N, C-alpha and C positions, 0 to 999 in steps of 0.2 A: 680731815687729813692732818697730819702732824709733820713738823720740820725734821728732816733727815739728820740734821746736825745736833739740835738741842731738844728735840721732842716737844716743842710748843705747838699748840693748835694753830694752824694756818688760817688767815682771813680769806674771804673769796678772791681778793686781790692777789694775795701771795700764792694761792693754790692754783691760779691760772697763768703764772709766769712760765714761759716756754723758752727754750734755747732756739734761737733763730735757725741755725744750721741743721740741727737734729730734729726739731720739732718735739723734743722730749720735755716733759715738765721738770722743773728744777726741785720743787718740793722743799724750798728753804724759806724760813721767815725773813722778814726785811732785815733784821739785825745780823743774821748769819750771812745773808746775801751780800749786805753792805761790807762785811768783814772780808769776804773773799773777792769782792769786786775790785778792791785796791790792788790785789795781788795778780788776779787772773782777769784778762779782758774777755768778758762774756757778752755777746750781743743777744738781747732777749726781746721777746714779744710780750707786752704787758697790756692788760685790760684796764686802762686808766678810768673807765667809767665805773669800775668796781672799787676804786680807791675811797677810803673812808679816813676821816682825820686821824684815827688811831694808827693808820698805815704810814703816816708822815710824822716822825719824831726827830727832833733835833738832837737830844741827848739820850742815847740808847741805855746808858747806865741807870737812869731813873726807872726804867721798866723792870729791872731785875729785883 
């Protein structure tokens, strides 16, 4: 599965992130999700058991 915004491959954690109200999958990588999260308040359900150390990055610019 790929990010709808930047076309990166999604991790298992990213691909299971759902909107709480609609139940729809967001299909956004963590970088794109974090960029819109500041502007739009989205309540999500996340599978934290699928989180990998690659899913947690302090500086997203290093990943590019």
